[in-house]
N, C-alpha and C positions, 0 to 999 in steps of 0.2 A: 973323119967318117960319122957321118951324120947318124944320130939314133934313127928305124927304120922298124914298122911292124906289125907286120900279117892279118888283114879282120878277116868272118869268118862268111865275107863277102869276095877273099881272094884278092884282093887290090892295100896293095904295099901303100903306105903313107907315111911321113916320115914327121918328128916332133921336130915342135919347135918351143920359143920360148920371148916374151914380148912384155920387157917391162914400163908399164904405165904407171898412171898417177893416175890419183882417185881427185871427182870430181869437186863435191865437198869437202872433200875433208886433202885431200894437197893432199893423202900417203902416197908414198911407190908401192908397190907391187908390183911384180913377177904373176901372168899369169904363164899359163902354159893350154901348149893346142896340138893337138895332127893336122897335117894341109897333104892330103894327092901327092903334090907338087912339095923339093925343097931348096931352100927358097932361104936369107943374107939368118935367117933371123935361128936357121936350126941350129938343137943342138947335139953332142958326143953322146951323151950319157943321161938316164933315166934317172931323171933327181930323186934324191935319199930321201924315205920313204915313203913314197908311192907307190903305187902300183894302177895295172892300165883291164881295164871292163871297160865294156859293151856294152851299146845303148837297150835296154830290148827291144824300141824300136825302131829304128837305123839300121845298127849291128855298127856303128862307126865307135871307133877307140875309146876313151877318153881318161884322165888319167881316177884315181882316187887317191887322196888321203890314205899311207896306215896300213 
C-alpha cells in the first residue's frame, strides 16, 4: 500500500521516490515527491529522518529532513 497524505486543501497525495544521476558530478541521488496519482515509483513508507511540511504559498505537501 503506497504512502498517502491528505493536504490542507483536502486533496490526497501519494509519495514517490526516484533514483536520478546528477548531470555535473554523475552522483546518484534519491529524490522524493508527492503526486496526486499513484504510479510505479510510489513507496510504502515515509523515509527515515524525513517529516512532512506544507508549502505556505501552495499548501502542497513537501518532505523535509529532520
